[in-house]
All heavy atoms as TSV, in Angstrom:
chain	resi	resn	atom	element	x	y	z
A	1	MET	N	N	-17.052	2.323	32.285
A	1	MET	CA	C	-17.485	3.560	31.662
A	1	MET	C	C	-17.158	3.529	30.166
A	1	MET	O	O	-16.067	3.183	29.755
A	1	MET	CB	C	-16.789	4.748	32.313
A	1	MET	CG	C	-17.189	6.063	31.706
A	1	MET	SD	S	-16.350	7.404	32.590
A	1	MET	CE	C	-16.366	8.597	31.318
A	2	SER	N	N	-18.106	3.891	29.338
A	2	SER	CA	C	-17.913	3.908	27.891
A	2	SER	C	C	-17.461	5.292	27.439
A	2	SER	O	O	-17.909	6.307	27.950
A	2	SER	CB	C	-19.228	3.549	27.193
A	2	SER	OG	O	-19.077	3.616	25.806
A	3	VAL	N	N	-16.584	5.307	26.471
A	3	VAL	CA	C	-16.110	6.573	25.905
A	3	VAL	C	C	-17.209	7.208	25.052
A	3	VAL	O	O	-17.336	8.421	24.978
A	3	VAL	CB	C	-14.843	6.328	25.051
A	3	VAL	CG1	C	-14.391	7.595	24.368
A	3	VAL	CG2	C	-13.738	5.756	25.912
A	4	ILE	N	N	-18.032	6.372	24.436
A	4	ILE	CA	C	-19.125	6.853	23.594
A	4	ILE	C	C	-20.429	6.740	24.383
A	4	ILE	O	O	-20.784	5.650	24.831
A	4	ILE	CB	C	-19.217	6.050	22.287
A	4	ILE	CG1	C	-17.901	6.183	21.503
A	4	ILE	CG2	C	-20.392	6.515	21.435
A	4	ILE	CD1	C	-17.808	5.330	20.266
A	5	PRO	N	N	-21.149	7.832	24.553
A	5	PRO	CA	C	-22.419	7.777	25.294
A	5	PRO	C	C	-23.443	6.852	24.616
A	5	PRO	O	O	-23.558	6.837	23.388
A	5	PRO	CB	C	-22.911	9.223	25.266
A	5	PRO	CG	C	-21.736	10.057	24.910
A	5	PRO	CD	C	-20.829	9.189	24.111
A	6	GLY	N	N	-24.165	6.092	25.414
A	6	GLY	CA	C	-25.130	5.133	24.894
A	6	GLY	C	C	-26.207	5.732	24.015
A	6	GLY	O	O	-26.703	5.071	23.101
A	7	HIS	N	N	-26.570	6.994	24.247
A	7	HIS	CA	C	-27.642	7.589	23.445
A	7	HIS	C	C	-27.219	7.813	21.989
A	7	HIS	O	O	-28.056	8.113	21.138
A	7	HIS	CB	C	-28.134	8.894	24.078
A	7	HIS	CG	C	-27.164	10.028	24.010
A	7	HIS	ND1	N	-26.176	10.210	24.957
A	7	HIS	CD2	C	-27.022	11.024	23.113
A	7	HIS	CE1	C	-25.458	11.278	24.634
A	7	HIS	NE2	N	-25.943	11.793	23.523
A	8	LEU	N	N	-25.941	7.627	21.677
A	8	LEU	CA	C	-25.486	7.768	20.290
A	8	LEU	C	C	-25.653	6.492	19.470
A	8	LEU	O	O	-25.426	6.485	18.270
A	8	LEU	CB	C	-24.019	8.218	20.247
A	8	LEU	CG	C	-23.776	9.655	20.649
A	8	LEU	CD1	C	-22.289	9.979	20.594
A	8	LEU	CD2	C	-24.544	10.623	19.771
A	9	ASP	N	N	-26.069	5.395	20.111
A	9	ASP	CA	C	-26.304	4.151	19.381
A	9	ASP	C	C	-27.363	4.392	18.311
A	9	ASP	O	O	-28.469	4.834	18.591
A	9	ASP	CB	C	-26.751	3.056	20.343
A	9	ASP	CG	C	-26.809	1.688	19.683
A	9	ASP	OD1	O	-26.200	1.498	18.615
A	9	ASP	OD2	O	-27.462	0.799	20.260
A	10	GLY	N	N	-27.011	4.145	17.066
A	10	GLY	CA	C	-27.921	4.359	15.951
A	10	GLY	C	C	-27.872	5.760	15.365
A	10	GLY	O	O	-28.587	6.067	14.417
A	11	ALA	N	N	-27.010	6.610	15.907
A	11	ALA	CA	C	-26.918	7.991	15.420
A	11	ALA	C	C	-26.357	8.042	14.009
A	11	ALA	O	O	-25.541	7.217	13.613
A	11	ALA	CB	C	-26.039	8.817	16.348
A	12	VAL	N	N	-26.823	9.016	13.251
A	12	VAL	CA	C	-26.313	9.298	11.911
A	12	VAL	C	C	-25.810	10.732	11.930
A	12	VAL	O	O	-26.559	11.657	12.223
A	12	VAL	CB	C	-27.414	9.123	10.835
A	12	VAL	CG1	C	-26.883	9.487	9.464
A	12	VAL	CG2	C	-27.955	7.700	10.849
A	13	ILE	N	N	-24.517	10.881	11.645
A	13	ILE	CA	C	-23.878	12.192	11.709
A	13	ILE	C	C	-23.398	12.570	10.311
A	13	ILE	O	O	-22.682	11.792	9.666
A	13	ILE	CB	C	-22.680	12.156	12.686
A	13	ILE	CG1	C	-23.167	11.748	14.075
A	13	ILE	CG2	C	-21.960	13.498	12.715
A	13	ILE	CD1	C	-22.069	11.421	15.045
A	14	PRO	N	N	-23.780	13.736	9.811
A	14	PRO	CA	C	-23.326	14.154	8.486
A	14	PRO	C	C	-21.811	14.343	8.455
A	14	PRO	O	O	-21.198	14.723	9.457
A	14	PRO	CB	C	-24.020	15.499	8.261
A	14	PRO	CG	C	-25.044	15.620	9.315
A	14	PRO	CD	C	-24.658	14.714	10.433
A	15	GLY	N	N	-21.225	14.050	7.305
A	15	GLY	CA	C	-19.795	14.278	7.114
A	15	GLY	C	C	-18.987	13.004	7.177
A	15	GLY	O	O	-19.518	11.902	7.276
A	16	GLY	N	N	-17.686	13.174	7.068
A	16	GLY	CA	C	-16.785	12.030	7.124
A	16	GLY	C	C	-15.982	11.843	5.859
A	16	GLY	O	O	-15.075	11.026	5.813
A	17	CYS	N	N	-16.311	12.599	4.807
A	17	CYS	CA	C	-15.577	12.508	3.547
A	17	CYS	C	C	-15.552	13.887	2.887
A	17	CYS	O	O	-16.587	14.545	2.792
A	17	CYS	CB	C	-16.226	11.495	2.615
A	17	CYS	SG	S	-15.398	11.346	1.011
A	18	ALA	N	N	-14.388	14.271	2.429
A	18	ALA	CA	C	-14.235	15.577	1.777
A	18	ALA	C	C	-14.749	15.572	0.339
A	18	ALA	O	O	-14.927	16.631	-0.259
A	18	ALA	CB	C	-12.773	15.999	1.800
A	19	ASP	N	N	-15.009	14.371	-0.224
A	19	ASP	CA	C	-15.394	14.268	-1.627
A	19	ASP	C	C	-16.884	14.044	-1.877
A	19	ASP	O	O	-17.320	14.023	-3.029
A	19	ASP	CB	C	-14.616	13.135	-2.303
A	19	ASP	CG	C	-13.141	13.441	-2.415
A	19	ASP	OD1	O	-12.800	14.617	-2.625
A	19	ASP	OD2	O	-12.330	12.504	-2.294
A	20	CYS	N	N	-17.669	13.828	-0.824
A	20	CYS	CA	C	-19.100	13.583	-1.035
A	20	CYS	C	C	-19.892	13.968	0.211
A	20	CYS	O	O	-19.333	14.408	1.210
A	20	CYS	CB	C	-19.343	12.115	-1.392
A	20	CYS	SG	S	-19.164	10.955	-0.027
A	21	ASN	N	N	-21.183	13.758	0.154
A	21	ASN	CA	C	-22.077	14.042	1.278
A	21	ASN	C	C	-22.244	12.782	2.138
A	21	ASN	O	O	-23.348	12.282	2.326
A	21	ASN	CB	C	-23.442	14.521	0.771
A	21	ASN	CG	C	-23.349	15.862	0.091
A	21	ASN	OD1	O	-22.615	16.738	0.536
A	21	ASN	ND2	N	-24.071	16.032	-0.994
A	22	ALA	N	N	-21.142	12.288	2.644
A	22	ALA	CA	C	-21.147	11.060	3.433
A	22	ALA	C	C	-21.870	11.254	4.768
A	22	ALA	O	O	-22.081	12.374	5.223
A	22	ALA	CB	C	-19.713	10.604	3.691
A	23	GLU	N	N	-22.227	10.116	5.360
A	23	GLU	CA	C	-22.812	10.087	6.699
A	23	GLU	C	C	-22.056	9.065	7.525
A	23	GLU	O	O	-21.633	8.033	7.013
A	23	GLU	CB	C	-24.273	9.659	6.652
A	23	GLU	CG	C	-25.191	10.577	5.904
A	23	GLU	CD	C	-26.604	10.040	5.843
A	23	GLU	OE1	O	-26.802	8.801	5.937
A	23	GLU	OE2	O	-27.505	10.865	5.695
A	24	GLN	N	N	-21.886	9.352	8.799
A	24	GLN	CA	C	-21.272	8.416	9.728
A	24	GLN	C	C	-22.383	7.748	10.532
A	24	GLN	O	O	-23.228	8.430	11.103
A	24	GLN	CB	C	-20.310	9.145	10.654
A	24	GLN	CG	C	-19.179	9.828	9.905
A	24	GLN	CD	C	-18.347	10.679	10.818
A	24	GLN	OE1	O	-17.674	10.165	11.703
A	24	GLN	NE2	N	-18.400	11.969	10.620
A	25	HIS	N	N	-22.381	6.429	10.564
A	25	HIS	CA	C	-23.383	5.663	11.303
A	25	HIS	C	C	-22.697	5.030	12.509
A	25	HIS	O	O	-21.732	4.288	12.359
A	25	HIS	CB	C	-23.993	4.581	10.413
A	25	HIS	CG	C	-24.811	5.139	9.296
A	25	HIS	ND1	N	-26.127	4.799	9.110
A	25	HIS	CD2	C	-24.526	6.033	8.323
A	25	HIS	CE1	C	-26.608	5.453	8.056
A	25	HIS	NE2	N	-25.636	6.203	7.560
A	26	ILE	N	N	-23.207	5.320	13.692
A	26	ILE	CA	C	-22.624	4.811	14.937
A	26	ILE	C	C	-23.525	3.705	15.484
A	26	ILE	O	O	-24.732	3.897	15.643
A	26	ILE	CB	C	-22.488	5.939	15.974
A	26	ILE	CG1	C	-21.602	7.050	15.413
A	26	ILE	CG2	C	-21.925	5.404	17.288
A	26	ILE	CD1	C	-21.487	8.266	16.306
A	27	THR	N	N	-22.920	2.556	15.762
A	27	THR	CA	C	-23.675	1.408	16.253
A	27	THR	C	C	-22.903	0.733	17.377
A	27	THR	O	O	-21.703	0.488	17.251
A	27	THR	CB	C	-23.891	0.373	15.123
A	27	THR	OG1	O	-24.458	1.024	13.994
A	27	THR	CG2	C	-24.791	-0.747	15.566
A	28	GLN	N	N	-23.594	0.448	18.464
A	28	GLN	CA	C	-22.966	-0.316	19.540
A	28	GLN	C	C	-23.126	-1.795	19.212
A	28	GLN	O	O	-24.239	-2.323	19.129
A	28	GLN	CB	C	-23.598	0.007	20.890
A	28	GLN	CG	C	-22.874	-0.643	22.033
A	28	GLN	CD	C	-23.382	-0.203	23.390
A	28	GLN	OE1	O	-24.485	0.288	23.540
A	28	GLN	NE2	N	-22.558	-0.393	24.404
A	29	GLN	N	N	-22.005	-2.484	19.010
A	29	GLN	CA	C	-22.023	-3.904	18.662
A	29	GLN	C	C	-22.334	-4.773	19.878
A	29	GLN	O	O	-23.048	-5.759	19.776
A	29	GLN	CB	C	-20.678	-4.315	18.057
A	29	GLN	CG	C	-20.289	-3.518	16.831
A	29	GLN	CD	C	-21.269	-3.692	15.689
A	29	GLN	OE1	O	-21.684	-4.802	15.385
A	29	GLN	NE2	N	-21.661	-2.604	15.069
A	30	GLU	N	N	-21.747	-4.392	21.000
A	30	GLU	CA	C	-21.987	-5.024	22.295
A	30	GLU	C	C	-21.478	-4.041	23.334
A	30	GLU	O	O	-20.825	-3.061	22.971
A	30	GLU	CB	C	-21.277	-6.382	22.399
A	30	GLU	CG	C	-19.785	-6.327	22.222
A	30	GLU	CD	C	-19.156	-7.711	22.233
A	30	GLU	OE1	O	-19.439	-8.496	21.326
A	30	GLU	OE2	O	-18.385	-7.974	23.175
A	31	PRO	N	N	-21.770	-4.235	24.601
A	31	PRO	CA	C	-21.327	-3.254	25.599
A	31	PRO	C	C	-19.822	-2.975	25.490
A	31	PRO	O	O	-19.008	-3.892	25.526
A	31	PRO	CB	C	-21.684	-3.915	26.928
A	31	PRO	CG	C	-22.840	-4.800	26.597
A	31	PRO	CD	C	-22.545	-5.311	25.207
A	32	GLY	N	N	-19.492	-1.722	25.298
A	32	GLY	CA	C	-18.103	-1.309	25.199
A	32	GLY	C	C	-17.472	-1.434	23.828
A	32	GLY	O	O	-16.339	-1.046	23.624
A	33	MET	N	N	-18.199	-2.014	22.859
A	33	MET	CA	C	-17.665	-2.173	21.506
A	33	MET	C	C	-18.564	-1.431	20.512
A	33	MET	O	O	-19.752	-1.740	20.391
A	33	MET	CB	C	-17.578	-3.640	21.101
A	33	MET	CG	C	-16.953	-3.831	19.720
A	33	MET	SD	S	-16.888	-5.542	19.183
A	33	MET	CE	C	-15.732	-6.220	20.349
A	34	TRP	N	N	-17.975	-0.453	19.830
A	34	TRP	CA	C	-18.717	0.407	18.923
A	34	TRP	C	C	-18.183	0.303	17.508
A	34	TRP	O	O	-17.004	0.018	17.299
A	34	TRP	CB	C	-18.615	1.863	19.382
A	34	TRP	CG	C	-19.333	2.114	20.668
A	34	TRP	CD1	C	-18.861	1.880	21.921
A	34	TRP	CD2	C	-20.648	2.609	20.819
A	34	TRP	NE1	N	-19.808	2.216	22.853
A	34	TRP	CE2	C	-20.915	2.671	22.204
A	34	TRP	CE3	C	-21.635	3.028	19.932
A	34	TRP	CZ2	C	-22.121	3.135	22.719
A	34	TRP	CZ3	C	-22.827	3.482	20.436
A	34	TRP	CH2	C	-23.072	3.526	21.818
A	35	SER	N	N	-19.045	0.560	16.548
A	35	SER	CA	C	-18.667	0.604	15.145
A	35	SER	C	C	-19.089	1.959	14.580
A	35	SER	O	O	-20.224	2.393	14.805
A	35	SER	CB	C	-19.384	-0.520	14.387
A	35	SER	OG	O	-19.218	-0.363	12.994
A	36	ILE	N	N	-18.173	2.610	13.906
A	36	ILE	CA	C	-18.501	3.860	13.218
A	36	ILE	C	C	-18.200	3.635	11.744
A	36	ILE	O	O	-17.044	3.461	11.354
A	36	ILE	CB	C	-17.689	5.052	13.766
A	36	ILE	CG1	C	-17.975	5.231	15.260
A	36	ILE	CG2	C	-18.015	6.323	12.982
A	36	ILE	CD1	C	-17.130	6.295	15.932
A	37	GLY	N	N	-19.237	3.585	10.934
A	37	GLY	CA	C	-19.083	3.352	9.501
A	37	GLY	C	C	-19.402	4.600	8.715
A	37	GLY	O	O	-20.315	5.345	9.064
A	38	ILE	N	N	-18.630	4.837	7.684
A	38	ILE	CA	C	-18.874	5.984	6.814
A	38	ILE	C	C	-19.575	5.483	5.563
A	38	ILE	O	O	-19.084	4.584	4.880
A	38	ILE	CB	C	-17.563	6.711	6.456
A	38	ILE	CG1	C	-16.894	7.225	7.724
A	38	ILE	CG2	C	-17.833	7.846	5.474
A	38	ILE	CD1	C	-15.552	7.876	7.505
A	39	HIS	N	N	-20.734	6.061	5.279
A	39	HIS	CA	C	-21.521	5.699	4.102
A	39	HIS	C	C	-21.362	6.816	3.072
A	39	HIS	O	O	-21.873	7.920	3.269
A	39	HIS	CB	C	-22.991	5.513	4.489
A	39	HIS	CG	C	-23.193	4.360	5.425
A	39	HIS	ND1	N	-23.817	3.207	5.036
A	39	HIS	CD2	C	-22.837	4.182	6.716
A	39	HIS	CE1	C	-23.844	2.366	6.060
A	39	HIS	NE2	N	-23.247	2.940	7.094
A	40	HIS	N	N	-20.644	6.508	1.992
A	40	HIS	CA	C	-20.367	7.483	0.937
A	40	HIS	C	C	-21.482	7.502	-0.105
A	40	HIS	O	O	-22.245	6.542	-0.229
A	40	HIS	CB	C	-19.062	7.115	0.214
A	40	HIS	CG	C	-17.857	7.134	1.079
A	40	HIS	ND1	N	-17.034	8.221	1.180
A	40	HIS	CD2	C	-17.320	6.190	1.903
A	40	HIS	CE1	C	-16.034	7.958	2.009
A	40	HIS	NE2	N	-16.192	6.734	2.466
A	41	ASP	N	N	-21.535	8.580	-0.887
A	41	ASP	CA	C	-22.406	8.625	-2.063
A	41	ASP	C	C	-21.893	7.606	-3.078
A	41	ASP	O	O	-20.690	7.328	-3.137
A	41	ASP	CB	C	-22.366	10.017	-2.728
A	41	ASP	CG	C	-22.998	11.102	-1.869
A	41	ASP	OD1	O	-23.787	10.778	-0.965
A	41	ASP	OD2	O	-22.692	12.281	-2.112
A	42	ASP	N	N	-22.788	7.065	-3.910
A	42	ASP	CA	C	-22.390	6.086	-4.924
A	42	ASP	C	C	-21.382	6.658	-5.928
A	42	ASP	O	O	-20.595	5.919	-6.505
A	42	ASP	CB	C	-23.608	5.564	-5.679
A	42	ASP	CG	C	-24.488	4.693	-4.793
A	42	ASP	OD1	O	-23.969	4.135	-3.800
A	42	ASP	OD2	O	-25.686	4.581	-5.095
A	43	THR	N	N	-21.424	7.948	-6.161
A	43	THR	CA	C	-20.537	8.569	-7.146
A	43	THR	C	C	-19.253	9.125	-6.533
A	43	THR	O	O	-18.463	9.746	-7.231
A	43	THR	CB	C	-21.271	9.724	-7.854
A	43	THR	OG1	O	-21.673	10.687	-6.868
A	43	THR	CG2	C	-22.493	9.222	-8.610
A	44	CYS	N	N	-18.994	8.869	-5.268
A	44	CYS	CA	C	-17.841	9.421	-4.561
A	44	CYS	C	C	-16.530	8.820	-5.094
A	44	CYS	O	O	-16.363	7.591	-5.109
A	44	CYS	CB	C	-17.965	9.130	-3.068
A	44	CYS	SG	S	-16.543	9.684	-2.116
A	45	PRO	N	N	-15.570	9.664	-5.509
A	45	PRO	CA	C	-14.295	9.133	-5.996
A	45	PRO	C	C	-13.491	8.416	-4.905
A	45	PRO	O	O	-12.786	7.439	-5.191
A	45	PRO	CB	C	-13.552	10.368	-6.511
A	45	PRO	CG	C	-14.237	11.536	-5.902
A	45	PRO	CD	C	-15.638	11.125	-5.604
A	46	THR	N	N	-13.609	8.848	-3.674
A	46	THR	CA	C	-12.919	8.171	-2.583
A	46	THR	C	C	-13.480	6.766	-2.390
A	46	THR	O	O	-12.737	5.800	-2.241
A	46	THR	CB	C	-13.040	8.983	-1.270
A	46	THR	OG1	O	-12.409	10.242	-1.466
A	46	THR	CG2	C	-12.410	8.257	-0.090
A	47	TRP	N	N	-14.807	6.634	-2.419
A	47	TRP	CA	C	-15.450	5.326	-2.260
A	47	TRP	C	C	-15.073	4.401	-3.412
A	47	TRP	O	O	-14.787	3.224	-3.216
A	47	TRP	CB	C	-16.956	5.479	-2.153
A	47	TRP	CG	C	-17.707	4.197	-2.051
A	47	TRP	CD1	C	-18.706	3.765	-2.846
A	47	TRP	CD2	C	-17.525	3.166	-1.065
A	47	TRP	NE1	N	-19.155	2.540	-2.434
A	47	TRP	CE2	C	-18.441	2.140	-1.347
A	47	TRP	CE3	C	-16.673	3.008	0.006
A	47	TRP	CZ2	C	-18.532	0.978	-0.593
A	47	TRP	CZ3	C	-16.750	1.843	0.759
A	47	TRP	CH2	C	-17.680	0.849	0.460
A	48	ARG	N	N	-15.034	4.930	-4.627
A	48	ARG	CA	C	-14.636	4.114	-5.789
A	48	ARG	C	C	-13.196	3.631	-5.639
A	48	ARG	O	O	-12.878	2.480	-5.951
A	48	ARG	CB	C	-14.811	4.902	-7.079
A	48	ARG	CG	C	-16.255	5.059	-7.452
A	48	ARG	CD	C	-16.401	5.758	-8.761
A	48	ARG	NE	N	-17.818	5.868	-9.099
A	48	ARG	CZ	C	-18.270	6.450	-10.170
A	48	ARG	NH1	N	-17.440	6.998	-11.038
A	48	ARG	NH2	N	-19.558	6.507	-10.405
A	49	ARG	N	N	-12.304	4.497	-5.145
A	49	ARG	CA	C	-10.911	4.116	-4.934
A	49	ARG	C	C	-10.810	3.005	-3.875
A	49	ARG	O	O	-10.086	2.028	-4.043
A	49	ARG	CB	C	-10.083	5.329	-4.527
A	49	ARG	CG	C	-8.601	5.049	-4.440
A	49	ARG	CD	C	-7.757	6.294	-4.193
A	49	ARG	NE	N	-8.092	6.940	-2.929
A	49	ARG	CZ	C	-8.753	8.100	-2.804
A	49	ARG	NH1	N	-9.143	8.760	-3.874
A	49	ARG	NH2	N	-9.011	8.600	-1.621
A	50	ILE	N	N	-11.577	3.130	-2.797
A	50	ILE	CA	C	-11.587	2.100	-1.759
A	50	ILE	C	C	-12.064	0.770	-2.329
A	50	ILE	O	O	-11.468	-0.281	-2.080
A	50	ILE	CB	C	-12.478	2.537	-0.564
A	50	ILE	CG1	C	-11.834	3.709	0.173
A	50	ILE	CG2	C	-12.748	1.368	0.377
A	50	ILE	CD1	C	-12.755	4.398	1.165
A	51	GLN	N	N	-13.143	0.806	-3.111
A	51	GLN	CA	C	-13.665	-0.424	-3.712
A	51	GLN	C	C	-12.641	-1.062	-4.649
A	51	GLN	O	O	-12.475	-2.283	-4.651
A	51	GLN	CB	C	-14.960	-0.134	-4.467
A	51	GLN	CG	C	-16.123	0.157	-3.557
A	51	GLN	CD	C	-17.377	0.495	-4.338
A	51	GLN	OE1	O	-17.357	1.326	-5.227
A	51	GLN	NE2	N	-18.466	-0.170	-4.005
A	52	ASN	N	N	-11.958	-0.257	-5.448
A	52	ASN	CA	C	-10.949	-0.790	-6.370
A	52	ASN	C	C	-9.782	-1.407	-5.609
A	52	ASN	O	O	-9.268	-2.456	-6.008
A	52	ASN	CB	C	-10.450	0.306	-7.313
A	52	ASN	CG	C	-11.490	0.700	-8.339
A	52	ASN	OD1	O	-12.386	-0.081	-8.657
A	52	ASN	ND2	N	-11.387	1.908	-8.852
A	53	GLN	N	N	-9.366	-0.777	-4.514
A	53	GLN	CA	C	-8.272	-1.329	-3.706
A	53	GLN	C	C	-8.685	-2.647	-3.073
A	53	GLN	O	O	-7.900	-3.599	-3.042
A	53	GLN	CB	C	-7.849	-0.337	-2.627
A	53	GLN	CG	C	-7.109	0.856	-3.161
A	53	GLN	CD	C	-6.850	1.925	-2.095
A	53	GLN	OE1	O	-7.452	1.911	-1.020
A	53	GLN	NE2	N	-5.973	2.855	-2.403
A	54	ARG	N	N	-9.897	-2.716	-2.586
A	54	ARG	CA	C	-10.383	-3.964	-1.971
A	54	ARG	C	C	-10.460	-5.073	-3.009
A	54	ARG	O	O	-10.096	-6.212	-2.734
A	54	ARG	CB	C	-11.748	-3.755	-1.335
A	54	ARG	CG	C	-11.712	-2.952	-0.067
A	54	ARG	CD	C	-13.090	-2.751	0.499
A	54	ARG	NE	N	-13.048	-1.978	1.725
A	54	ARG	CZ	C	-14.120	-1.527	2.340
A	54	ARG	NH1	N	-15.332	-1.773	1.866
A	54	ARG	NH2	N	-14.000	-0.823	3.451
A	55	ALA	N	N	-10.938	-4.749	-4.202
A	55	ALA	CA	C	-11.083	-5.751	-5.257
A	55	ALA	C	C	-9.731	-6.301	-5.680
A	55	ALA	O	O	-9.617	-7.478	-6.032
A	55	ALA	CB	C	-11.815	-5.153	-6.451
A	56	SER	N	N	-8.699	-5.479	-5.630
A	56	SER	CA	C	-7.381	-5.933	-6.072
A	56	SER	C	C	-6.684	-6.808	-5.039
A	56	SER	O	O	-5.697	-7.461	-5.355
A	56	SER	CB	C	-6.504	-4.733	-6.429
A	56	SER	OG	O	-6.188	-3.989	-5.277
A	57	THR	N	N	-7.177	-6.854	-3.806
A	57	THR	CA	C	-6.531	-7.659	-2.766
A	57	THR	C	C	-7.268	-8.962	-2.476
A	57	THR	O	O	-6.784	-9.779	-1.713
A	57	THR	CB	C	-6.417	-6.867	-1.449
A	57	THR	OG1	O	-7.724	-6.515	-1.001
A	57	THR	CG2	C	-5.568	-5.627	-1.630
A	58	ILE	N	N	-8.421	-9.170	-3.101
A	58	ILE	CA	C	-9.201	-10.389	-2.871
A	58	ILE	C	C	-8.691	-11.481	-3.817
A	58	ILE	O	O	-8.548	-11.251	-5.014
A	58	ILE	CB	C	-10.709	-10.132	-3.120
A	58	ILE	CG1	C	-11.222	-9.081	-2.151
A	58	ILE	CG2	C	-11.508	-11.417	-2.991
A	58	ILE	CD1	C	-12.640	-8.638	-2.430
A	59	PRO	N	N	-8.397	-12.677	-3.303
A	59	PRO	CA	C	-7.967	-13.768	-4.191
A	59	PRO	C	C	-9.011	-14.037	-5.272
A	59	PRO	O	O	-10.203	-13.841	-5.054
A	59	PRO	CB	C	-7.849	-14.971	-3.253
A	59	PRO	CG	C	-7.751	-14.389	-1.883
A	59	PRO	CD	C	-8.478	-13.073	-1.915
A	60	ASP	N	N	-8.560	-14.491	-6.419
A	60	ASP	CA	C	-9.448	-14.755	-7.562
A	60	ASP	C	C	-10.611	-15.667	-7.206
A	60	ASP	O	O	-11.689	-15.545	-7.766
A	60	ASP	CB	C	-8.669	-15.351	-8.732
A	60	ASP	CG	C	-7.757	-14.339	-9.389
A	60	ASP	OD1	O	-8.034	-13.119	-9.270
A	60	ASP	OD2	O	-6.764	-14.739	-10.005
A	61	THR	N	N	-10.405	-16.578	-6.278
A	61	THR	CA	C	-11.475	-17.517	-5.925
A	61	THR	C	C	-12.649	-16.835	-5.237
A	61	THR	O	O	-13.726	-17.404	-5.162
A	61	THR	CB	C	-10.936	-18.630	-5.008
A	61	THR	OG1	O	-10.302	-18.013	-3.878
A	61	THR	CG2	C	-9.942	-19.506	-5.750
A	62	PHE	N	N	-12.427	-15.614	-4.707
A	62	PHE	CA	C	-13.504	-14.912	-3.998
A	62	PHE	C	C	-14.131	-13.797	-4.826
A	62	PHE	O	O	-15.056	-13.149	-4.377
A	62	PHE	CB	C	-12.989	-14.324	-2.686
A	62	PHE	CG	C	-12.561	-15.392	-1.717
A	62	PHE	CD1	C	-11.225	-15.549	-1.395
A	62	PHE	CD2	C	-13.483	-16.232	-1.132
A	62	PHE	CE1	C	-10.824	-16.520	-0.501
A	62	PHE	CE2	C	-13.096	-17.200	-0.232
A	62	PHE	CZ	C	-11.760	-17.355	0.075
A	63	ARG	N	N	-13.629	-13.545	-6.013
A	63	ARG	CA	C	-14.196	-12.485	-6.842
A	63	ARG	C	C	-15.521	-12.924	-7.423
A	63	ARG	O	O	-15.744	-14.086	-7.726
A	63	ARG	CB	C	-13.221	-12.105	-7.963
A	63	ARG	CG	C	-12.002	-11.412	-7.419
A	63	ARG	CD	C	-11.382	-10.514	-8.456
A	63	ARG	NE	N	-10.308	-9.773	-7.819
A	63	ARG	CZ	C	-9.040	-9.837	-8.178
A	63	ARG	NH1	N	-8.692	-10.551	-9.213
A	63	ARG	NH2	N	-8.141	-9.143	-7.525
A	64	ARG	N	N	-16.399	-11.950	-7.615
A	64	ARG	CA	C	-17.726	-12.257	-8.189
A	64	ARG	C	C	-17.663	-12.222	-9.689
A	64	ARG	O	O	-17.003	-11.550	-10.331
A	64	ARG	CB	C	-18.731	-11.222	-7.709
A	64	ARG	CG	C	-18.967	-11.325	-6.244
A	64	ARG	CD	C	-19.919	-10.272	-5.815
A	64	ARG	NE	N	-19.747	-10.093	-4.391
A	64	ARG	CZ	C	-20.523	-9.362	-3.667
A	64	ARG	NH1	N	-21.505	-8.718	-4.179
A	64	ARG	NH2	N	-20.329	-9.245	-2.386
């Protein structure tokens, strides 16, 4: 039995961030394994902070 109903595969749910008009995207990766991703606005300060934190933890050899 799955905790997330199958009909939610591919669903887009508004919300997920207090700083922008984010959307949550629900995707079933394989039976019993789900991914919920939050898609922020490009101008979202929370998203910019996340990107800056990620950039600071990547070794120099992997930076673009």
